[in-house]
C-alpha positions in Angstrom: -73.0 9.4 -18.2 -72.2 10.9 -15.4 -73.3 14.7 -15.7 -70.2 16.6 -13.9 -67.0 16.4 -15.4 -64.4 18.4 -12.8 -61.3 16.9 -13.9 -59.9 18.8 -15.9 -59.5 17.8 -19.2 -57.3 18.4 -22.0 -59.8 19.8 -24.6 -57.7 21.8 -26.6 -57.0 20.2 -29.6 -60.7 21.1 -30.8 -61.4 23.9 -33.4 -64.4 26.5 -32.4 -66.5 28.1 -34.2 -66.2 32.0 -34.9 -70.1 32.8 -35.2 -71.6 36.1 -33.7 -74.9 36.6 -31.3 -77.4 37.3 -34.0 -77.8 40.7 -31.4 -74.9 41.6 -33.3 -73.4 42.3 -30.5 -69.8 42.2 -30.0 -69.1 38.4 -28.5 -69.5 35.0 -29.8 -71.7 31.3 -28.3 -68.6 28.8 -30.4 -69.1 25.7 -30.7 -67.0 23.0 -31.7 -67.7 19.0 -32.2 -65.2 16.1 -32.7 -66.4 12.2 -33.7 -69.0 11.6 -36.6 -72.7 10.2 -37.1 -74.3 8.4 -33.7 -70.8 9.0 -32.4 -70.4 12.8 -32.5 -70.5 14.9 -29.4 -70.9 19.2 -29.8 -69.6 21.5 -27.4 -70.4 24.8 -26.8 -68.7 27.8 -24.5 -70.5 30.3 -22.3 -70.2 33.9 -23.7 -66.9 34.6 -25.2 -65.5 38.0 -26.5 -61.7 38.7 -27.6 -61.8 41.9 -25.0 -63.1 40.0 -22.2 -63.3 36.5 -22.2 -65.7 34.1 -21.3 -67.5 35.8 -19.5 -71.1 34.8 -19.1 -73.1 31.9 -17.7 -75.2 29.4 -20.2 -73.5 26.4 -20.2 -74.3 26.2 -16.2 -77.7 27.0 -17.3 -77.9 24.5 -19.6 -77.3 22.0 -17.0 -80.0 23.4 -14.9 -82.5 23.5 -17.5 -81.7 19.8 -18.1 -82.4 18.9 -14.8 -85.5 20.9 -14.4 -86.9 19.2 -18.5 -85.5 15.3 -16.0 -87.7 16.6 -13.2 -90.8 17.6 -15.2 -90.5 14.3 -17.2 -89.8 16.2 -20.4 -87.7 14.7 -23.6 -85.1 16.3 -24.1 -81.1 16.6 -24.8 -78.9 15.6 -22.0 -76.2 18.0 -21.7 -72.8 17.4 -20.1 -70.9 19.7 -17.8 -67.1 19.7 -18.4 -64.4 21.7 -17.1 -62.1 21.9 -19.5 -58.5 23.7 -20.9 -59.4 25.3 -24.7 -57.3 27.0 -27.0 -58.8 29.9 -28.9 -57.0 32.3 -31.5 -54.2 30.1 -29.7 -54.4 31.7 -26.3 -55.5 28.9 -23.6 -58.3 29.1 -21.6 -59.4 26.8 -18.4 -63.1 27.1 -18.4 -66.7 24.9 -18.2 -68.4 23.9 -21.2 -71.5 22.2 -22.0 -71.3 18.5 -24.4 -74.1 16.9 -25.9 -74.7 13.9 -28.0 -75.8 13.7 -31.7 -79.7 13.2 -31.5 -80.3 12.6 -34.6 -80.8 8.1 -35.4 -78.8 6.8 -38.0 -80.2 8.0 -42.0 -81.9 11.3 -40.4 -81.6 14.0 -42.2 -82.3 17.1 -40.0 -83.8 20.9 -41.3 -84.4 24.0 -39.2 -88.2 24.0 -38.1 -88.7 27.6 -40.1 -87.4 26.3 -43.3 -89.9 23.6 -43.0 -92.3 25.3 -42.6 -92.2 27.5 -45.1 -91.6 24.7 -47.8 -95.2 23.1 -46.3 -97.8 25.5 -45.0 -101.0 26.4 -46.0 -102.4 30.0 -47.0 -102.6 31.8 -43.8 -101.0 29.5 -41.8 -99.1 30.3 -38.4 -96.3 28.3 -37.0 -98.7 27.0 -34.3 -101.5 26.5 -36.4 -99.0 24.5 -39.1 -97.3 21.9 -36.0 -100.6 21.9 -34.6 -101.5 20.1 -38.1 -98.5 18.2 -37.5 -99.3 16.6 -34.5 -96.7 18.0 -32.9 -98.9 20.3 -30.0 -98.1 18.7 -27.3 -94.7 19.4 -27.8 -94.6 23.0 -28.5 -96.9 23.3 -25.3 -94.4 21.4 -23.4 -91.7 23.8 -25.0 -94.0 27.1 -24.6 -93.7 26.3 -21.0 -90.0 25.3 -20.1 -89.6 28.5 -21.9 -91.7 30.3 -19.9 -90.2 28.6 -16.4 -86.6 30.0 -17.4 -87.4 32.6 -19.4 -85.3 31.8 -22.7 -85.0 34.4 -24.9 -84.2 32.3 -27.3 -86.0 30.1 -29.4 -85.8 31.2 -32.8 -87.3 28.2 -36.1 -83.3 26.6 -35.9 -83.1 26.0 -31.8 -86.4 23.8 -33.6 -85.2 21.2 -35.9 -87.5 18.4 -38.0 -85.8 15.6 -38.8 -86.8 12.8 -41.6 -85.2 9.6 -42.7 -83.7 9.9 -46.4 -86.4 9.4 -48.9 -88.5 8.2 -46.8 -93.0 9.4 -46.5 -94.3 12.0 -43.9 -95.0 9.4 -41.1 -90.8 9.1 -41.1 -90.3 12.9 -39.4 -90.3 13.9 -35.7 -89.5 16.9 -34.1 -85.7 16.9 -32.3 -86.1 16.3 -28.9 -85.7 20.0 -26.9 -82.4 21.1 -26.7 -80.7 24.7 -26.5 -81.0 26.8 -23.8 -78.8 28.3 -22.6 -79.7 32.2 -23.0 -82.1 32.1 -20.0 -82.1 33.1 -16.4 -79.9 35.6 -16.2 -77.6 35.4 -19.0 -77.0 38.9 -19.3 -76.5 40.2 -15.5 -72.8 40.1 -14.8 -73.2 42.6 -11.9 -74.6 41.1 -8.4 -76.6 44.5 -7.5 -77.9 44.4 -10.8 -78.7 40.5 -10.2 -80.5 41.8 -6.6 -82.5 44.3 -8.8 -84.4 41.7 -11.4 -87.6 40.8 -11.2 -88.1 37.0 -11.2 -91.5 37.3 -13.1 -90.8 40.1 -15.4 -92.3 39.4 -18.8 -89.1 40.2 -20.5 -88.7 40.1 -24.8 -88.2 37.4 -26.0 -87.3 35.0 -29.5 -90.3 32.5 -29.9 -91.0 31.5 -33.9 -94.1 29.8 -33.1 -95.4 32.0 -30.6 -94.5 35.8 -29.4 -92.3 38.2 -28.1 -93.7 37.1 -24.8 -92.7 33.9 -22.3 -96.4 34.9 -20.5 -98.5 35.4 -23.1 -97.0 32.0 -25.0 -98.7 30.5 -22.1 -102.0 31.7 -23.3 -101.8 29.6 -26.8 -101.9 26.5 -25.1 -105.6 25.1 -25.0 -107.0 24.8 -21.7 -107.8 21.2 -22.5 -103.8 20.8 -23.4 -101.7 22.2 -20.8 -98.7 20.0 -20.0 -99.1 17.4 -18.4 -95.8 17.6 -16.0 -94.6 16.1 -12.7 -95.5 19.2 -10.1 -92.2 20.7 -9.4 -91.8 20.9 -5.8 -90.0 23.5 -3.2 -87.3 19.9 -2.4 -86.7 20.0 -6.1 -84.5 23.1 -5.1 -81.1 20.6 -4.0 -81.2 18.5 -7.2 -81.8 21.4 -9.9 -78.1 23.4 -8.2 -76.2 20.7 -7.0 -72.9 21.5 -7.7 -72.9 24.0 -9.6 -71.4 26.6 -7.0 -67.6 25.8 -8.6 -68.8 28.3 -11.6 -71.4 30.5 -10.6 -71.5 32.2 -7.2 -74.5 31.6 -4.9 -76.5 34.8 -5.0 -77.4 33.6 -9.4 -78.3 29.9 -7.9 -80.5 31.4 -5.4 -82.3 33.8 -7.4 -82.4 31.7 -10.2 -84.0 29.3 -8.5 -86.7 32.0 -6.9 -87.0 32.3 -11.0 -88.1 29.1 -11.8 -90.2 28.3 -8.1 -91.9 32.2 -8.6 -92.8 31.4 -11.9 -94.0 27.5 -11.0 -96.3 28.8 -8.9 -97.7 31.3 -11.6 -97.9 28.9 -13.7 -100.2 26.5 -11.4 -102.8 29.3 -10.8 -102.9 30.1 -14.4 -103.9 26.0 -14.8 -106.4 26.5 -12.4 -108.5 29.3 -13.1 -111.2 28.8 -14.5 
């Protein structure tokens, strides 16, 4: 699958959901889909509001995170980045959006992890301990690493899904591949002067259902003998991660995003090497 589609596509037939941000601010991350079953395709826009239009760059973040996960060797949902024409409330927009294919297998149903936890937890069991008991520890540890590297602020309990074949035993239960990484990097920094002041190692408050409000402290939840064994990131990976994205995100943002990834990776390596 070609990851970047630069020739504008006519997507004006899509119907976009009107779901407000969980933070309650005046804006939305609109979603749409087409097709059914295993052929369904999901589309996501960057941040939108009726006054300023599409202003965010969350769709670009998804592509960078996708490439980073690919480089690290971590299973995940793959995204396609599409230049397209859409309609919102009858008004035309040409924008960048991302698309992903249905990751559920035939006969599988889905439930948010937080809901599955509430139905199946033991008394006093934390979400992390619950996942470890289910045999999902390795998945969670990889997720905590990735969310630290990209400063993902939105790993709530519905951004992890449990998939189960209908009418089957508990052995037919699995976690969905990692998905939804848009609210990361500098997704709320739209001014270049503010961007230059950003500390790429700053431990901003995050939402993490299985961990704490600190992406850094979440790394400390991983047992030392279970730290994710991933492909080591190299300085030469910069070109792969950022290639072809300059049409939608200016060079200062791309440079700052790489600085965040690289410095956080180096800090993680130091963390792994601590006695």
